[in-house]
C-alpha positions as CSV (number, residue, x, y, z in Angstrom):
1,M,41.5,31.3,-34.6
2,P,38.3,29.8,-35.1
3,S,36.3,29.4,-31.6
4,P,36.1,26.4,-29.8
5,K,32.6,24.6,-30.3
6,A,30.5,24.4,-27.3
7,D,29.9,20.5,-26.4
8,P,26.5,19.2,-26.6
9,P,25.0,18.8,-22.9
10,T,25.1,15.1,-21.2
11,A,23.3,13.5,-18.9
12,P,24.5,13.5,-15.1
13,S,26.2,10.3,-13.8
14,G,23.8,7.4,-13.5
15,I,21.7,8.6,-16.5
16,D,22.2,7.4,-20.1
17,L,20.5,8.8,-23.2
18,R,19.3,5.7,-25.1
19,S,17.9,7.3,-27.6
20,Q,15.9,10.3,-29.5
21,S,13.3,11.3,-31.9
22,E,11.5,14.2,-32.6
23,A,8.7,13.0,-30.7
24,A,10.1,10.8,-27.6
25,L,13.3,10.9,-25.4
26,E,14.4,7.8,-23.7
27,L,16.7,7.4,-20.6
28,I,18.0,4.7,-18.7
29,I,18.2,5.5,-15.1
30,D,20.6,3.7,-13.1
31,T,18.7,2.8,-9.6
32,S,21.7,2.3,-7.9
33,L,21.8,6.0,-8.0
34,Y,17.9,6.6,-8.3
35,T,16.0,4.7,-6.5
36,D,12.8,3.7,-7.6
37,A,10.4,5.8,-5.4
38,V,12.5,8.9,-6.5
39,I,12.2,8.0,-10.3
40,F,8.7,7.3,-9.8
41,K,8.4,11.2,-8.0
42,A,10.1,12.5,-10.8
43,S,7.9,11.3,-13.3
44,Y,4.7,12.0,-11.6
45,W,5.7,15.6,-11.2
46,F,5.8,15.5,-15.4
47,T,2.9,13.8,-16.1
48,D,1.3,17.3,-17.0
49,R,4.0,17.9,-19.3
50,C,4.5,14.5,-20.9
51,Y,3.5,11.0,-21.4
52,L,5.4,8.7,-19.6
53,L,6.9,5.1,-19.7
54,L,8.8,3.4,-17.4
55,E,9.7,0.0,-18.0
56,R,12.4,-2.1,-16.0
57,Q,15.5,-3.3,-17.9
58,D,17.4,-5.4,-15.6
59,S,17.6,-5.3,-11.7
60,N,19.8,-2.0,-12.0
61,H,18.3,0.0,-14.5
62,V,14.7,1.7,-15.6
63,L,13.7,3.2,-18.7
64,V,11.8,6.1,-18.9
65,R,10.4,7.5,-22.3
66,L,9.2,10.9,-22.4
67,T,6.9,12.0,-25.1
68,P,6.1,15.8,-24.7
69,R,2.5,16.9,-25.0
70,D,3.4,19.8,-26.5
71,L,5.4,19.4,-29.3
72,S,7.1,22.9,-29.3
73,I,8.7,22.3,-26.1
74,P,12.9,21.3,-27.3
75,L,13.2,17.6,-25.7
76,S,16.6,18.8,-24.6
77,A,15.0,21.1,-22.2
78,I,12.6,18.6,-21.4
79,A,15.2,16.1,-20.2
80,G,17.6,18.8,-18.4
81,E,14.4,19.2,-16.3
82,F,13.6,15.5,-16.1
83,C,17.6,15.1,-14.7
84,N,17.3,18.2,-12.6
85,E,14.4,16.6,-10.6
86,L,15.8,13.4,-10.2
87,I,18.3,15.1,-8.2
88,N,15.9,17.1,-6.2
89,R,13.8,14.0,-5.8
90,R,17.2,12.4,-4.3
91,V,18.0,15.2,-2.0
92,Q,14.7,15.4,-0.6
93,Q,14.7,11.3,0.4
94,L,18.2,12.2,1.7
95,V,17.3,14.9,4.2
96,S,13.9,12.8,5.0
97,D,16.2,10.1,6.0
98,E,18.6,12.2,7.8
99,T,15.9,14.2,9.8
100,R,13.7,11.2,10.2
101,M,14.7,10.5,14.0
102,I,14.2,13.9,14.6
103,R,10.7,14.1,13.4
104,E,9.9,10.5,14.9
105,L,11.2,12.2,18.3
106,I,9.0,15.3,18.1
107,V,5.8,13.2,17.1
108,A,6.2,10.9,19.8
109,Q,6.9,13.8,22.5
110,A,3.8,15.6,21.1
111,F,1.5,12.1,21.7
112,A,2.7,11.4,25.0
113,E,1.9,15.6,25.7
114,S,-1.2,15.3,24.3
115,G,-2.6,12.1,26.8
116,L,-3.6,10.0,23.9
117,T,-1.2,7.4,24.9
118,D,-2.7,7.5,28.4
119,V,-6.4,6.5,27.3
120,P,-6.8,2.7,27.9
121,V,-8.4,0.5,25.2
122,Q,-11.7,-1.1,26.5
123,P,-11.2,-4.9,25.2
124,D,-15.0,-4.8,25.2
125,S,-15.1,-2.0,22.4
126,V,-12.5,-3.8,20.3
127,D,-13.9,-5.6,17.5
128,T,-11.8,-8.5,16.8
129,G,-13.5,-9.5,13.4
130,T,-14.6,-12.6,14.6
131,S,-18.2,-13.8,15.8
132,Q,-19.4,-16.5,17.6
133,G,-22.6,-18.5,16.0
134,S,-25.6,-20.0,18.1
């Protein structure tokens, strides 16, 4: 009995492989799943390994074209790493959103204890940007 063939890897939900040549890979990213900020952060992480082009396709999709700087690196490896980085950046954003209130409370407490909030501002020392002519 022949052994079953392994299916080629597929992109995670929210990412569609648009085209792949020997020199470039295009992914369509669903912005309802990955925000623009997440896409840009993941893309920035790859600027040392790839030339990147980001192009808005419509209100819900961004095209990312990855062209490796080193053509000996397989595009499938780059695509997999890019998809993992999108997930990584999205999780970082979720954690940041979930802990925002705690961070703000810690910073507010630190400023309250430092006495910086008790320093009065002298009206004469504030530059309003207006000048009175003679």
